[in-house]
N, C-alpha and C positions, 0 to 999 in steps of 0.2 A: 611340541605345542602347535596348535593349529594357527595358520597365518591370520585367520579372521579374529581369533582371540587376542593374538599379539597386537593386531591393529587397533582393537578396541581399547586395550590397555594404554597404548601410546596416545590415542585420542583423549582418554580420560586424564592422562598425565599432562598433556598440553593444555587441557581445559583448566585444570587446577592451577597450572603455572601462569597462564595468560589471563584468566578471569578471576578465580577466587582470591589469589594472592593480591592482585591489584585492588580488588574490592575491599579486602581486609585492611590494606594499607590506607585506602581512602577513608574507610570507616574510622580508623584511628586518628588520621589527620583531621577529619571533620569533628570528631568529638573531643580530641585532646584530653581524654580521660584514660588512665591506665586500664589495661584489659582486666587485670585482677579486680579492679573496682566494679566493673560491669558484672563479672561473674558473682562477686560477693553480694551484690544487691539483687541479682536475679534469683539466687539460691539462698538468700539469707534465712536463717532459722526464725521461727516465731518469737516474738518479743512482746512483753507486757507494755512497752512504751507506746505512747500515742503522740500526736502532735502537741507542741508546746503551748500551754495556756497559763503558765506562771511557774515561778520557782527560781532558785539561784542557778546561775550559769557561770562557766569558766571560759567560754569561747563563742564567737559569733562569726558566721560566714554566709556568703551567697554561694549556694551549691546547685549543680545541675541535677535534675531528676529526669532520666531518660524514659521514654514511653514504654520500654520493656522492663522497667524496674518493677519489682513486686509491690512496692508501696512507696508513696511519696511523703507520707507523714513522718516516717522514720527511714533514713538511708544510712548506709555504712560508708565511712570515709576514713582514710588513713590519718593518723594523728600521732604526734610525738616522734622521738628519734628512733624508736624501735619499729615504727611503721605499722603498728597493729591497727586493725579495723575497729572503729568504735561507732556507736549509734549517734546520729545527729537528729534532733527533733525539729520539724518544720514549725515555724511560728504560724499558728492556725488563725484563720479568720472565718467568722460565721457567715460565709456566703456559699451558696450551692455551686457556683461556678469557680473552680480553683484557678482557672486561667486569668481571672480578673486581677488577682494579686500576685501574679508572677512578675518578677523584675526583668526577665528576659525570656525570649523564646526562640527556638530554631526548628529545623525540620524534624529533629529527633528528640528534643528536650524542652523543658521549661525550667527556669531558675527561680528559686525561692530563698527566703531568709531562713536560715537554720541556726540553732544554738546547741551547745553541748552542755548537759547538766553538770553542776558542780557538786561533788560528793562531800564537800565539807572538810576534806583532808588537805585541800590546797586553797590558794587564794581564789576568790570569786570576783567576777567583773563588777566593778563599782561605778563605772561610767562608760559611756559609749558615744562615739562621734563618727559620722559617716560623711565622706566627701562626695559632693555631686560629681565632680570631675576626679576620676581615680588617680590622676597624675598630680593632684594638688593636695594640700593639707587642710583639714577642717579648721575654721577660725578658732574654735574652742581649744584645739590642741596647740595651735600657734600661740594663743594667749597664755596658756599654762606653761609652756616650755620656753617662752621668750626670755624670761628672766634667768634661765639656767644655762643657756647656750650662747655661743658667740655667733655672729652672723656668718662667719666663714665656715661654720660647721653645718649650715643649713643644707648643704649639698647631700648630706646623708639621707635626706627625706625624699630624694627624687629617684625615679626609675624603679619603683617597687615591683612593677609588673614584669621586670626582666631578671629577677633574681633566680629564676628557674629556666633552665635551658630547654630548647625545643624537644630534644630526645628524652629529656627527663620527664617532661609533661606527658609524653606518650607512654613510656614504659614504667613510669612510677618510681624512679630512683630518688634517692635522698637529696634534699635541697638544702641550701644554706639558709639559716634563719636570719631575719633582719633584727639586729640588736641595737637598742638605744641605751647605751650604757649610762646609768645614773638618772634616767628619765622615768616618769610615771606612766607615760603612754607607750603602748606597744602596737605595732602595725600588724594587722591580721589578714592582709590581702583584700583586693577589690575595694579599696578606699575605706576599709573598716579599721578604726582605732579603738583600742580597749584600755581602760585603766583598771587596776586591781587593788583589792583591799584584803587585809588579813582578817577583818571582822566579817564573819560569815553568818551572823544572826539575821534572820529574815524580817524582823520587825523593828529594826533600829534606824532605818534609813541610810545605811552605809553601803549596801550592795543593791544591784539591780534585781528586782523581784518579778518583773514582767516586761514584755514587749508587745506592742500592738501595731498593726498596719492600718493605715487609713488611705482611702482613695479620694481624689478630688483636689480642687484648687481653693485657695483662700482659707485653708484650715489652720487653726491655732488651737493647741490643746490647753484648755483652761483649768484642768483638774489639778488640785494640789497633789504633790508628790510625783507628778508626771512632767516630763519635758520632752521636747522634740530632738531626736538624734539627727534627723535629716528632714528637711522641708521640701516637698514637691520634687522628689528625685527624678532626674531624667533617666529613662530606661528605654530598652529596645524591644518591648513587648508589642508586637504588631497586633496581637489579639485583643489587647486592652491598653490603648494609649493614655489612659487616665493617669495623671501624676500620682506618685506614691509618697506618703510621709510615714515616718516610723517614730513612735513615741516609746519612751522607757519610763518605768516606774521604779522608784526607790521607796518601798513601803515603810512608813514610820507610824507605829501604833498610836503614838501620842498625837498625831495629826489626823487620825481617821475621822472623817466628817460624814460618813455614809448614814449614820444613825443619828439624825437630829433629835428624834424623840422615839423612845421605845414603846410608848403606850398610846401614841396618837394625841398627846396633849402638848399644846404650844403655850408658852407663858406670855402674858401681857400684863406686867405688874402695874402699869399706869392705867389699865383699863381701856387702852386705845389699841386698835388692831387694824392695819391697812393691808388691803389685798389688791394686787395688780393683776388684771385679767388680760392675757395675751392670746389672741385667737387668729387662726388661719395665716400662719407665717409662710407656709408652702416653701420651706427651705429645701434645696436640692443640690446637685453637683453642677448644674448648668452655669455656663459662663457667657456673659453678654458683653458686647463692646458698646460703650456709651461715651459721648463727648470726646471721641478720638483717643480714649484711654481704655485699657483693659480693666473692667470693673465688674462687680457682681451685684445682683439684686440683694444677696445676703449681706453684703457689706453695708449697704444703705439701711437695711433693716436693723442690723446690729448697732449701727450708729444711733438710730432713732430710739431703740429700746434702752441702750446704755444711757442716753440723755434722760429718759424718763426715770430710770432707776436713780440717777444722780439727783434729780429734782425731788422725787417722792420718797425715796428710801422705804419701800414697802416691807412689810413683815412676812409676806407670803406672795408667791407668784403662781397663778393657775393658768396653764396652757389648755385652752378649751378646743382642742382638736385641730387636725390638719396642720400641725407644726412642721411636718415634712411633706414633701410632694412625691409620693411613691412612683408614679409613672416616669418621672425624670431623674430618679435617684438610683445610682449604681451602688453606693455604699451608705446604708442607713445610719451607720455609726458616725460617719463624718457629718451627715446632715443633722443628726440629733445634737452633736456637740456644737455645731454652728448655731442651731436654734437656741441652745441653752448657755452659750458661752458667756454672755453678759451676766446672767443670773448666777452661774457658778462662780465667776470671777468676783462678784459682789458678795458671795457667801450667804445667799438668801435661800431659805427653804422653798422648795417648789414641788408642784404636782402637775400631772397631765392627765387628760382624758382622751380616749381614742376619737379620731375623726375618720371620715370616709377615705382619706388619702394617706393615712398613717400606716403604710405597709411597704413591703419590698418584694419584688419579683425574684429576688435572689436569697431570701431568708424567710423563716417562719415568724408568725406573730409572737411565739414564745421567745425566739432569739432576740427580737426587738425589745420585748418587755423585760427580759433578763438584763439586757444592756442598760436600759433606762433605770432599773432598780439599783444597778451597781454604781450609778453616778453620784458624785458628792451632793449633799443637801437634798436629794430626792426623797419624797415621802411615799411613793407608790408601793414600797415594800409592805406597807401597813395593810394592804388589801387582804393578804393571806390570813391575817389575824381577825378580820372583821366580816368577811363574807362567809356564807354557809358552806360553799364548796371552794376550798382554797386552791384546787387544781385549775379553776377557771382562769383564763387569761382576761381579766377584767380590771378596769381602772376605778371601780367603785370602792370608796372608803370614806371615812369621816374623820374630821379633826375637831378636837375640843379646845376651847380657849379658856385659859385659867388666869384668875386675878386673885391674889392673896389667898391661895389655896382653895378657891371656889371656882367652879365652872360657870362662866357667864355667856358663852357663845358656842355655836357649832357651825362648822363649814362642811357641807356635803359635796363630795365629788362623785358624779354619776357617769355611767358609761352608756351612752345612747346607742352604741353598736352591739351591745350584749343582750341576749334574750333573758337574762336573769331578771327576776321581778324586782324592780327598783322600789316599789311601794313597801314590800316586806323588809327590804334593807333599811329604808328610812324609818320604819317603825322601830326596828331593833336598835338602830343607832340613836334615835331620839330617846328611847327608854333608858339606854345606857348612860346618856348624858344627864338625863333627869335624875337618875339615882345619885349622881355626884354633885347635885346642886339643889339648894333649897328654894331656888327662884321659881316663880310661877311662869315667867317668860324668859326664854333664852334668845339672845340675838342670833338669828340663823340665816344663812345664805346657802344656796345650792347652785352648782355649776355642772353643765354638760355641753356636748358639742351641738347637738341638733335641737331645734325648737320643738316644743310640744304643740298639739293642735290648738290650744288656747291662745297661741300667738296670732291667730286669725279671728279676733273677736268681731262680732257683728254690731251694727249700730254705732253710736258715738261712745267714745271712751277717752280718758285723759292720756296724753302722750307727750313725751319730751324727746326730741331728736328726729332723725331721718327714718322714714318708713317707706321705702321704695319698692321692695320686693314683697309682693303679696300673692305669689303663686300658691296653689293648693299644696298642703303639707301631707306627705305620705309617711306618717310616723306610727310605728307599731306599738309604741308605749301608750298605755291607758292607765287612768287612775292617778296620774301624778299630780294633776291640778288639785284634786280633792285632798291628796296627801300633804300638799303644801299647807292647806288649812288645818288638817288634823294634827300636824306636827309643828304648827306655829312657825313656818318658814316665811320670812318677811319678803324675800326677793329671790328670783330664779334667773340666772343669766346663761346665755348660750353664745354660739358663734355661727358658723356655716354660711349664713346669708350676708354676703359682702355689702349689699346695698342698704342694709339696715344697721343703724347704730343707736336706736332709740330705747327708751323704757316706756312700756305701755301698761296701763293699770287694768288688771283682770279682776272682775267682780264675780262672786259666786252667789247666786240668788238664794241657794239653799242655806248657806251659812252666814250670809251678809258680811263676808270678809273680803277684803281687797288685798291683792298681791301684785307687786310690780314684776313684770316679765321684761327682762332687759336683753340687749345684744351687746357683745363686747367689741363690735366693729371688726375690722380686719387689719392686722398689724403688718402683714407682708407688703412689699413694695407694689404699687399699682402697676397695671399694664399686663400682668400675667393672667389674673383671674378677676380683676376689678376694672371699672371704667377709668380711663386716663384722667378724667377730670376730678376724680375722688382722691382723698388723702388717706394715708394709713393712719389708723387710730387705735387707741387702747382705752380701756375703762378701768377706773379705780373705785374701790369701796372702802369706807372707813366705818368701823364699829367703835363708838365712843360711849363707854359705860358711865363716864362722869356726866356727860350731857344727855344720856339716855336716848341715843339716836343712831341711825344708820344713814349715811349719806353716800352719794356717788357722783362722779364727774368724769370728764373725758379729756384727753390730749391727743393731738394729731401731729403728723410729721411736717406739716407746713409751718406751724407755729407751736413747737413742742413746749415752749415756756409759758404758754397761755392755757388757762383752764376754761372750759365751756360746758354748758348744760349741767350745771351743778343743781342737785335736787335732793330732797329728803325722801328716803324710802320707808323710814319708820321713825316715829317720834313718840316716846312714852310720856303721856300727860297724866301723872298721878292725881 
């Protein structure tokens, strides 16, 4: 053998021994993941499974997904005593940036929340609690087991992170399971505790049927059948330091409140129907410091809206646009639940119409709309049954009010951001309502976000309230003012302009009909988009069939218990 060839072989051997082997060892030490797991996920076979969006589960974990893995929606991880690889599904969030909802990140990986599906042949998870500090026990777990154990036995709950040795973590050997003999809760690593149930029916409220992740502070899940497993979890994700909350659902068919009405008809047996208009909330994830305490604008807004609901007990709440603030919002789902928390908690039917800021840079308009339609007591799902093109992402639809099996009123929700012809929709909706009623006149109101051109009348006109913003309107909608007359709509109310909270009377010289054009005011806390010297306000409408009238009034955040600018919008004088 030539000396040069032998020399090259020796150099290669030394390189492997001195460079590659240490690099491999450092890699294992850095990842602390068995080598077999890496290869399994790099070369995993195709699977029909996708990220988790609901269904029964039998295990929950925080798992690392390395940058060289084939897929992060589904990863393979050893499970059970036989150590076989099984698929785990990542709890998906409808955001374009995956890193935003990772609970931890490193040079080579990101950690996410994963679940293992329950096949129905074993007990499924019935409850979940996650500790903020992985060395502590969640309060729910302590409360549940406190009556069953003696205080001297509490030591069994400590040191969970050390049940697996250093070399076992690297090479994937079998570990000892933490066993809580006779207890309902089982420790699943990384601060996760699960409770199990032998009842695996998906609609009886006995087992967990969904998990969702929310980003931001000040979040409280108001939805029936949902509760928070961990609130504002501390994590080490340098790419997204936003706090993470995790909610769990235990679906109970008997409590399903998504469909308040199947046909767009709301009952008002006493002939009275009250509507609360909430506009321009501008809820986001932003946190501000005020009066030396950490507080949020959203908390002030929620307190104000909650008080109004307590005082007025409305039958319907209409959000007329900009109820979230897209430019400052990382997680639109958190912002939407903040905006609607008081209404959902009060179990009031509600609807929304798009504003100019109701968007997310991390999600599509369809994602946002689908989430809104899934929320309890929301009525926007009706649009697909009422518009000509059901594939349009529009908030245009109509509600009919019924008394003693007779339709006596109509509420129109219009989308000022959508190019669809609102006049054609109003005509169809009016004709449908008229078919179900023998009345010549239906009590009718219409809502949308942006004002129409007639909000800038010339000359003198009746007005009640503040009218400060009179800048030119660039509104593509045409023909709506005439449609208000043609379809006998008594008042039209919008948002958008924070300096205006009035109702002004619009006259049509061609038809000799007068219509009140109103503003809902701005319900969001002042200082962000409104003058510091103004107060947050909301507008209320009441249709009273017994008195044959429609009235409106306002309340504001400075004196929420007081009513002002009370006026008649319509009075039938037979």
